[in-house]
Residue frames relative to the residue before (quaternion, step in Angstrom):
aa qw qx qy qz dx dy dz
M 1.0000 0.0000 0.0000 0.0000 0.00 0.00 0.00
T 0.4761 -0.6271 0.5097 0.3469 3.63 -1.10 0.32
T 0.7208 -0.4456 0.3004 0.4377 3.45 -1.42 0.23
S 0.5696 -0.6573 0.4089 0.2763 3.49 -1.10 0.99
F 0.6542 0.4737 -0.3689 0.4600 3.69 0.97 -0.33
L 0.6451 0.5009 -0.3305 0.4730 3.70 1.18 -0.16
H 0.7897 0.0906 -0.0289 0.6061 3.54 1.07 -0.80
P 0.4648 -0.7191 0.4535 0.2475 3.57 -0.67 1.10
A 0.0943 -0.8128 0.5747 -0.0145 3.55 -0.93 0.92
T 0.5576 -0.5632 0.4343 0.4281 3.53 -1.14 0.08
S 0.6818 -0.4713 0.3377 0.4460 3.64 -1.20 0.36
G 0.6519 0.5204 -0.3305 0.4415 3.63 0.90 -0.88
E 0.6701 0.4836 -0.3208 0.4627 3.57 0.88 -0.95
Y 0.6135 0.5711 -0.3336 0.4315 3.57 0.95 -0.91
I 0.7021 0.4327 -0.2938 0.4832 3.63 0.85 -1.00
Q 0.6396 0.5221 -0.3545 0.4390 3.59 0.90 -0.79
H 0.6458 0.5411 -0.3351 0.4217 3.52 0.90 -0.77
H 0.7131 0.4263 -0.2434 0.5006 3.63 1.02 -0.77
L 0.6352 0.5042 -0.3627 0.4591 3.58 1.16 0.03
E 0.5730 0.5618 -0.3866 0.4546 3.63 1.28 0.03
H 0.3903 -0.7127 0.5447 0.2075 3.50 -1.19 0.90
L 0.4888 -0.5471 0.5726 0.3659 3.46 -1.51 0.20
Q 0.0296 -0.8485 0.5242 -0.0656 3.45 -0.33 1.34
L 0.1428 -0.7766 0.6063 0.0946 3.72 -0.94 0.67
N 0.3079 -0.7309 0.5866 0.1639 3.58 -0.71 1.10
L 0.3421 -0.7662 0.5178 0.1664 3.65 -0.61 1.18
H 0.6303 0.5531 -0.3716 0.3984 3.61 1.16 -0.37
T 0.8037 0.2260 -0.0647 0.5465 3.42 1.15 -0.88
F 0.3080 -0.7733 0.4971 0.2451 3.53 1.38 0.05
T 0.4882 0.5866 -0.4823 0.4300 3.51 0.69 1.23
W 0.5705 -0.5630 0.4276 0.4181 3.63 -1.09 0.42
G 0.6382 0.5489 -0.4154 0.3448 3.54 -1.20 0.58
N 0.6216 -0.6011 0.3717 0.3378 3.47 -1.26 0.37
G 0.0963 -0.8245 0.5575 0.0117 3.54 -0.65 1.13
G 0.6525 -0.5145 0.3224 0.4534 3.55 1.19 0.61
F 0.8244 -0.1031 0.1123 0.5451 3.63 -1.06 -0.92
W 0.7640 0.3881 -0.2224 0.4650 3.66 0.71 -0.94
T 0.4137 0.6701 -0.4900 0.3738 3.46 0.79 1.12
L 0.2437 -0.7490 0.5936 0.1650 3.55 -1.01 0.83
Y 0.2165 -0.7212 0.6293 0.1922 3.63 -0.94 0.72
L 0.2886 -0.8328 0.4594 0.1102 3.46 0.00 1.53
D 0.6549 0.5098 -0.3604 0.4259 3.65 1.02 -0.60
T 0.6328 0.5021 -0.3402 0.4815 3.58 0.99 -0.80
L 0.6549 0.5097 -0.3209 0.4564 3.69 0.81 -0.93
F 0.6864 0.4985 -0.3026 0.4346 3.53 0.75 -1.12
L 0.7103 0.4740 -0.2729 0.4431 3.74 0.79 -0.93
T 0.6544 0.5147 -0.3154 0.4555 3.50 0.96 -0.89
I 0.6640 0.4717 -0.3254 0.4804 3.69 0.91 -0.86
I 0.6557 0.5446 -0.3135 0.4186 3.55 0.83 -0.97
F 0.7356 0.4144 -0.2309 0.4836 3.55 0.84 -0.98
G 0.5892 0.5442 -0.3539 0.4810 3.61 1.19 -0.37
A 0.6478 0.4892 -0.3024 0.4996 3.53 1.04 -0.81
L 0.6395 0.5444 -0.3030 0.4504 3.54 0.96 -0.94
F 0.6321 0.5181 -0.3082 0.4868 3.58 0.91 -0.86
F 0.6838 0.4975 -0.2679 0.4616 3.57 0.83 -1.04
G 0.6973 0.4842 -0.2850 0.4450 3.54 0.98 -0.87
I 0.6561 0.5049 -0.3220 0.4593 3.56 1.05 -0.69
F 0.6402 0.4835 -0.3205 0.5037 3.66 1.06 -0.68
R 0.6190 0.5403 -0.3379 0.4590 3.57 0.98 -0.82
F 0.6658 0.5469 -0.2853 0.4198 3.52 0.94 -1.01
V 0.6544 0.5136 -0.2619 0.4893 3.53 1.21 -1.02
V 0.6732 0.5203 -0.2973 0.4332 3.63 0.87 -0.96
T 0.6916 0.4723 -0.2913 0.4623 3.56 0.97 -0.85
R 0.7574 0.3031 -0.2044 0.5410 3.65 1.19 -0.24
L 0.2126 0.7798 -0.5494 0.2119 3.65 1.06 0.77
T 0.0600 0.7775 -0.6221 0.0699 3.43 -1.03 0.99
S 0.2807 -0.7503 0.5626 0.2040 3.74 -0.92 0.65
E 0.5766 0.5795 -0.4340 0.3785 3.70 1.02 -0.05
R 0.8202 -0.0820 0.0645 0.5625 3.56 0.57 -0.95
P 0.0971 -0.8358 0.5392 0.0358 3.65 0.37 1.21
G 0.3786 -0.7127 0.5228 0.2746 3.64 -0.90 0.73
K 0.7473 -0.4110 0.3144 0.4168 3.51 -1.43 0.12
L 0.6465 0.5366 -0.3261 0.4335 3.55 0.92 -0.84
Q 0.6641 0.5175 -0.3018 0.4473 3.49 0.98 -1.03
N 0.6361 0.5842 -0.2722 0.4242 3.52 1.05 -1.04
A 0.6639 0.5146 -0.2792 0.4652 3.42 1.09 -1.00
I 0.6852 0.4753 -0.2753 0.4783 3.56 0.86 -1.03
E 0.6401 0.5185 -0.3555 0.4416 3.63 0.95 -0.70
M 0.6338 0.5208 -0.3233 0.4718 3.59 1.09 -0.80
L 0.6797 0.5105 -0.2966 0.4352 3.53 0.91 -0.86
V 0.6438 0.5101 -0.2995 0.4854 3.61 1.04 -0.91
E 0.6565 0.5237 -0.2962 0.4550 3.61 0.96 -0.77
F 0.6533 0.5142 -0.2910 0.4735 3.48 1.11 -0.83
V 0.6659 0.4605 -0.3155 0.4950 3.58 0.95 -0.77
Q 0.6224 0.5502 -0.3417 0.4395 3.64 0.94 -0.87
Q 0.6738 0.4964 -0.3087 0.4520 3.59 0.99 -0.89
L 0.6157 0.5519 -0.3235 0.4601 3.55 1.07 -0.75
V 0.6665 0.5121 -0.2916 0.4566 3.56 0.97 -0.91
K 0.6357 0.5642 -0.3074 0.4278 3.41 1.09 -1.03
E 0.6823 0.5102 -0.2460 0.4623 3.56 1.01 -0.99
V 0.7915 0.3313 -0.1919 0.4765 3.60 0.91 -0.76
F 0.7592 0.3632 -0.2076 0.4985 3.58 0.87 -0.91
H 0.1691 -0.8077 0.5619 0.0570 3.56 -0.67 1.18
G 0.6105 0.4988 -0.3581 0.5003 3.63 0.17 1.27
D 0.7170 -0.3706 0.3313 0.4887 3.44 -1.31 -0.37
S 0.1489 -0.8255 0.5432 0.0368 3.51 -0.67 1.18
S 0.2852 0.8012 -0.4844 0.2052 3.51 1.29 0.33
L 0.7153 0.3531 -0.2266 0.5589 3.66 1.16 -0.58
V 0.6528 0.5565 -0.3424 0.3834 3.65 0.82 -0.83
A 0.6808 0.5220 -0.3086 0.4109 3.52 0.89 -0.97
P 0.7058 0.4292 -0.2921 0.4820 3.60 0.81 -0.80
L 0.5474 0.5912 -0.3692 0.4632 3.56 1.25 -0.50
A 0.7160 0.4793 -0.2608 0.4355 3.42 0.75 -1.10
L 0.6461 0.5337 -0.2938 0.4598 3.56 1.10 -0.73
T 0.6351 0.5189 -0.2923 0.4919 3.44 1.13 -0.87
I 0.6372 0.5271 -0.3231 0.4602 3.58 0.87 -0.84
F 0.6927 0.4804 -0.3024 0.4449 3.54 0.74 -0.94
I 0.7195 0.4435 -0.2932 0.4469 3.51 0.66 -1.03
W 0.6542 0.5163 -0.3274 0.4452 3.57 0.90 -0.82
I 0.6853 0.4687 -0.3033 0.4676 3.60 0.74 -0.89
F 0.6692 0.4862 -0.3369 0.4498 3.58 0.80 -0.95
S 0.6653 0.5059 -0.3346 0.4352 3.63 0.76 -0.80
L 0.6339 0.5215 -0.2945 0.4894 3.64 1.06 -0.83
N 0.6389 0.5196 -0.3045 0.4786 3.52 1.04 -0.92
A 0.6731 0.5378 -0.3185 0.3953 3.61 0.82 -0.90
L 0.4870 0.6445 -0.4303 0.4028 3.65 1.29 -0.32
D 0.5660 0.6144 -0.3910 0.3865 3.65 1.13 -0.56
L 0.6435 0.5450 -0.3186 0.4329 3.65 1.11 -0.45
I 0.5572 0.5959 -0.4092 0.4087 3.57 1.32 -0.18
P 0.5455 -0.6113 0.4072 0.4036 3.72 -0.81 0.70
V 0.5756 -0.6947 0.3273 0.2810 3.49 -0.93 1.04
D 0.6805 0.4762 -0.2626 0.4911 3.62 1.26 -0.49
L 0.4439 0.7539 -0.4276 0.2273 3.61 1.17 -0.47
F 0.7531 0.4129 -0.2140 0.4653 3.51 0.65 -1.34
S 0.6091 0.5526 -0.3604 0.4401 3.57 1.18 -0.64
R 0.6315 0.5292 -0.2914 0.4861 3.58 0.97 -0.75
I 0.6900 0.4531 -0.3081 0.4729 3.59 0.86 -0.85
L 0.6729 0.5043 -0.3096 0.4439 3.63 0.83 -0.96
F 0.6102 0.5779 -0.3464 0.4168 3.53 0.98 -0.83
C 0.6311 0.5360 -0.3317 0.4522 3.57 1.04 -0.66
F 0.7094 0.4479 -0.2455 0.4857 3.67 1.09 -0.40
G 0.7971 -0.1663 0.1158 0.5689 3.58 1.25 -0.14
D 0.6395 -0.5286 0.3967 0.3927 3.56 -1.24 -0.02
I 0.2589 0.7532 -0.5411 0.2700 3.51 0.59 1.24
H 0.1326 -0.8269 0.5447 0.0445 3.64 -0.36 1.16
H 0.8085 0.2825 -0.1386 0.4973 3.61 0.89 -0.59
F 0.2277 0.7163 -0.6377 0.1683 3.57 -1.09 0.98
R 0.1623 -0.7985 0.5758 0.0674 3.47 -0.46 1.24
M 0.4345 -0.7859 0.4062 0.1689 3.49 -0.76 1.19
V 0.7490 0.4122 -0.1703 0.4901 3.57 1.22 -0.58
P 0.2636 -0.8072 0.5039 0.1579 3.61 -0.05 1.11
T 0.6584 0.5147 -0.3214 0.4453 3.63 1.06 -0.62
D 0.6451 0.4111 -0.3823 0.5184 3.67 1.08 0.22
D 0.5131 0.5486 -0.4494 0.4835 3.61 1.21 0.67
P 0.3869 -0.7481 0.4786 0.2480 3.72 -0.36 1.05
N 0.5411 0.6037 -0.4071 0.4207 3.67 1.19 -0.50
F 0.6972 0.4447 -0.2957 0.4782 3.58 0.85 -0.94
T 0.6739 0.4968 -0.3401 0.4282 3.63 0.66 -1.09
F 0.6896 0.4609 -0.3290 0.4514 3.71 0.84 -0.81
A 0.5778 0.5671 -0.3815 0.4460 3.70 1.11 -0.68
L 0.6770 0.4935 -0.2749 0.4718 3.55 0.91 -1.12
S 0.6809 0.4678 -0.3143 0.4677 3.66 0.82 -0.81
L 0.6683 0.4995 -0.3210 0.4482 3.60 0.86 -0.78
S 0.5927 0.5310 -0.3760 0.4748 3.59 1.13 -0.52
V 0.6107 0.4939 -0.3536 0.5080 3.70 1.01 -0.82
F 0.6617 0.5305 -0.3423 0.4044 3.69 0.77 -0.91
I 0.6075 0.5567 -0.3246 0.4643 3.58 1.06 -0.80
L 0.6466 0.5087 -0.2844 0.4922 3.53 1.02 -0.93
I 0.6580 0.5036 -0.3387 0.4457 3.61 0.87 -0.77
I 0.6593 0.4618 -0.3201 0.4996 3.61 0.99 -0.67
F 0.6240 0.4985 -0.3701 0.4745 3.63 0.97 -0.57
Y 0.6797 0.4537 -0.3213 0.4785 3.72 0.75 -0.66
N 0.5824 0.5594 -0.3975 0.4358 3.64 1.03 -0.34
F 0.6801 0.4666 -0.2363 0.5137 3.46 1.00 -1.03
K 0.6690 0.4900 -0.3327 0.4490 3.64 0.86 -0.69
A 0.7706 0.4081 -0.2532 0.4188 3.53 0.82 -0.76
K 0.7686 0.3378 -0.1371 0.5258 3.55 1.31 -0.70
G 0.3757 -0.7055 0.5012 0.3315 3.52 1.25 -0.42
F 0.6818 -0.4914 0.3544 0.4099 3.55 -1.28 0.32
G 0.6701 0.4941 -0.3217 0.4509 3.62 0.78 -0.84
G 0.7238 0.4665 -0.2666 0.4330 3.51 0.84 -0.97
F 0.5866 0.5509 -0.3355 0.4898 3.52 1.20 -0.64
A 0.6858 0.4803 -0.2827 0.4680 3.59 0.89 -1.07
K 0.6209 0.5391 -0.3407 0.4559 3.64 1.00 -0.71
E 0.6731 0.4989 -0.3035 0.4539 3.53 0.89 -0.97
M 0.6519 0.5113 -0.3157 0.4625 3.66 1.04 -0.78
L 0.7009 0.4885 -0.2694 0.4444 3.56 1.01 -0.81
T 0.7906 0.3793 -0.1514 0.4563 3.60 1.06 -0.96
V 0.7215 0.4315 -0.2496 0.4805 3.63 1.02 -0.68
P 0.6477 -0.2520 -0.7180 -0.0389 1.63 -1.80 1.84
F 0.6733 0.5784 -0.2712 0.3723 3.57 1.21 -0.25
G 0.5958 -0.5849 0.3446 0.4292 3.58 1.27 0.16
I 0.7042 -0.5217 0.3061 0.3719 3.49 -1.25 0.42
W 0.6441 0.5472 -0.3469 0.4066 3.58 1.05 -0.61
L 0.7189 0.3280 -0.2230 0.5708 3.66 1.17 -0.31
F 0.1653 0.8381 -0.5122 0.0891 3.63 1.06 0.72
P 0.6220 0.5264 -0.4100 0.4097 3.73 0.99 -0.50
L 0.6168 0.4976 -0.3640 0.4892 3.61 1.07 -0.46
N 0.6266 0.5627 -0.3286 0.4276 3.51 1.00 -0.88
I 0.6633 0.5093 -0.2841 0.4689 3.59 1.03 -0.89
I 0.6503 0.5123 -0.3081 0.4687 3.53 0.97 -0.88
F 0.6696 0.5105 -0.3023 0.4468 3.62 0.95 -0.84
R 0.6311 0.5350 -0.3009 0.4743 3.55 1.15 -1.00
L 0.6844 0.5133 -0.2903 0.4287 3.57 0.84 -0.97
I 0.6234 0.4828 -0.3258 0.5217 3.60 1.08 -0.82
E 0.6573 0.5321 -0.3332 0.4168 3.61 0.71 -0.82
E 0.6945 0.4854 -0.2590 0.4637 3.55 0.99 -0.89
L 0.6949 0.4999 -0.2572 0.4485 3.50 0.97 -1.01
V 0.5848 0.5796 -0.3679 0.4321 3.58 1.12 -0.63
K 0.5963 0.6325 -0.3549 0.3441 3.53 0.93 -0.82
P 0.6895 0.4653 -0.2522 0.4945 3.64 0.72 -1.05
I 0.6512 0.5476 -0.2797 0.4448 3.46 0.93 -1.22
S 0.7382 0.4283 -0.2781 0.4407 3.55 0.68 -1.00
L 0.5905 0.5613 -0.3520 0.4609 3.62 1.14 -0.67
A 0.7247 0.4352 -0.2738 0.4587 3.54 0.73 -0.96
L 0.6999 0.4851 -0.2807 0.4427 3.65 0.79 -0.84
R 0.5952 0.5327 -0.3628 0.4800 3.64 1.08 -0.71
L 0.7366 0.3924 -0.2987 0.4629 3.62 0.57 -0.91
F 0.6301 0.5380 -0.3544 0.4335 3.64 0.89 -0.69
G 0.6744 0.5330 -0.2802 0.4274 3.55 0.95 -1.14
N 0.7035 0.4904 -0.2617 0.4428 3.53 0.81 -0.92
M 0.6994 0.4533 -0.2615 0.4869 3.54 0.96 -0.89
F 0.6196 0.5379 -0.3270 0.4689 3.58 1.08 -0.61
A 0.6472 0.5042 -0.2965 0.4889 3.49 1.02 -0.83
G 0.6273 0.5284 -0.3040 0.4845 3.64 1.02 -0.77
E 0.6646 0.5168 -0.3048 0.4453 3.52 0.99 -0.79
L 0.6029 0.5741 -0.3019 0.4644 3.48 1.16 -1.00
I 0.6523 0.5318 -0.2999 0.4492 3.60 0.86 -1.03
F 0.6423 0.5036 -0.3091 0.4881 3.59 0.95 -0.98
L 0.6686 0.4840 -0.3102 0.4716 3.69 0.86 -0.89
L 0.6453 0.5176 -0.3160 0.4646 3.63 1.00 -0.68
I 0.5917 0.5606 -0.3016 0.4946 3.53 1.21 -0.76
A 0.7035 0.4979 -0.2458 0.4435 3.57 0.94 -0.95
T 0.6395 0.4811 -0.3420 0.4926 3.56 1.26 -0.23
M 0.5246 0.6444 -0.4221 0.3626 3.60 1.23 -0.13
P 0.6663 -0.4559 0.3880 0.4446 3.59 -1.27 0.19
W 0.6474 -0.5958 0.3518 0.3197 3.58 -1.01 0.78
W 0.6832 0.5049 -0.2744 0.4506 3.49 0.99 -0.91
I 0.7168 0.3980 -0.2736 0.5030 3.73 1.20 -0.08
Q 0.4314 0.7394 -0.4197 0.3017 3.49 1.36 -0.48
W 0.7476 0.4796 -0.2542 0.3827 3.49 0.57 -1.26
T 0.6513 0.5304 -0.2985 0.4532 3.53 1.12 -0.99
A 0.7110 0.4248 -0.2821 0.4841 3.62 0.89 -1.05
G 0.6194 0.5328 -0.3496 0.4586 3.69 1.00 -0.82
G 0.6791 0.4955 -0.3299 0.4295 3.66 0.88 -0.88
I 0.6559 0.5119 -0.3187 0.4541 3.60 0.93 -0.82
W 0.6615 0.4812 -0.3094 0.4849 3.62 0.92 -0.96
S 0.6149 0.5856 -0.3521 0.3937 3.66 0.96 -0.86
I 0.6573 0.5216 -0.2782 0.4674 3.45 1.01 -1.07
F 0.6774 0.4515 -0.3005 0.4969 3.56 0.81 -0.92
H 0.6429 0.5420 -0.3376 0.4229 3.68 0.92 -0.83
I 0.5561 0.5948 -0.3864 0.4333 3.63 1.05 -0.50
L 0.6408 0.4708 -0.3079 0.5224 3.65 1.11 -0.68
V 0.6635 0.4889 -0.3487 0.4463 3.64 0.87 -0.77
I 0.6590 0.4959 -0.3402 0.4517 3.75 0.79 -0.69
T 0.6299 0.5084 -0.3358 0.4816 3.54 1.02 -0.86
I 0.7096 0.4497 -0.2892 0.4589 3.69 0.62 -0.97
Q 0.6399 0.5061 -0.3553 0.4562 3.63 0.89 -0.51
A 0.6429 0.4673 -0.3109 0.5212 3.67 0.98 -0.67
F 0.6680 0.4550 -0.3368 0.4830 3.67 0.79 -0.65
V 0.6490 0.5200 -0.3526 0.4291 3.63 0.82 -0.80
F 0.6109 0.5330 -0.3334 0.4813 3.66 1.03 -0.92
M 0.6868 0.5161 -0.2822 0.4269 3.53 0.75 -1.07
M 0.6944 0.4858 -0.2836 0.4488 3.57 0.92 -1.02
L 0.6677 0.4752 -0.3207 0.4749 3.56 0.90 -0.86
T 0.5812 0.5529 -0.3812 0.4596 3.61 0.95 -0.49
I 0.6622 0.4957 -0.2939 0.4790 3.58 0.84 -0.97
I 0.6687 0.5329 -0.2848 0.4332 3.55 0.86 -1.08
Y 0.6875 0.4855 -0.2846 0.4590 3.56 0.92 -1.11
L 0.6408 0.4858 -0.3359 0.4905 3.67 1.04 -0.75
S 0.6290 0.5213 -0.3725 0.4403 3.60 0.91 -0.63
M 0.6465 0.5146 -0.3245 0.4603 3.59 1.00 -0.78
A 0.6545 0.4894 -0.3481 0.4594 3.49 0.96 -0.72
Q 0.6645 0.5360 -0.2998 0.4259 3.58 0.97 -0.90
D 0.6373 0.5401 -0.3574 0.4176 3.52 1.01 -0.75
S 0.4551 -0.7441 0.4516 0.1880 3.56 -0.82 1.15
Q 0.6872 0.4270 -0.1876 0.5570 3.51 1.43 -0.61
H 0.4138 -0.7231 0.4791 0.2764 3.57 -0.84 0.83
């Protein structure tokens, strides 16, 4: 189908249209779904752009730090950095030289990507259509399970790394074999530990994806309403959604800190 703002469509077709990604088939280098070898260009583009934007802003502030007359941007970033460092200090018991910057990056990155959900749903479609026959562009990377699982698997790799770093191979193996039922029930211990570890990345990914996907659906449903009620319903939901996107970024960050703290702790 063509873009919804050029040709009227049913509510179902309108929603379905906005739930499709801008995809590039790597086999044929054509638009469309090519299975596993498919790039979701909208997710890749937005995550890279906002990651670079976040790095650039913080780099700009760091190179111009001053204690005499700090600007509003410096004050805001310093407050955010101190807030995250205090959280890490209270939860993570160990060297936090990696964990604190990681937690800050996760919070800022996820929050900024979540905030894209507040942009009107047809805005980017209208802009992109002016530059070519591009019909699909999803604005919120955090409602793409490919991104949320990639992010959670990165955290999972760090969890495994901290387990080995804190306990060594022998200590980690002993913990898996003996906790919680003792060495004689080591098969159950291994099964319980595998379930415990695998649930962490799955819950991280699905929690973020589910909440953001639900929020996007509500915005799309509001967009199908008559024009005279869209602004009222959209405004109320946008105000509430600001709280949702903040909480989701905070929860992902906090769970990351907690999981790494659990891995760092040498005692079960």
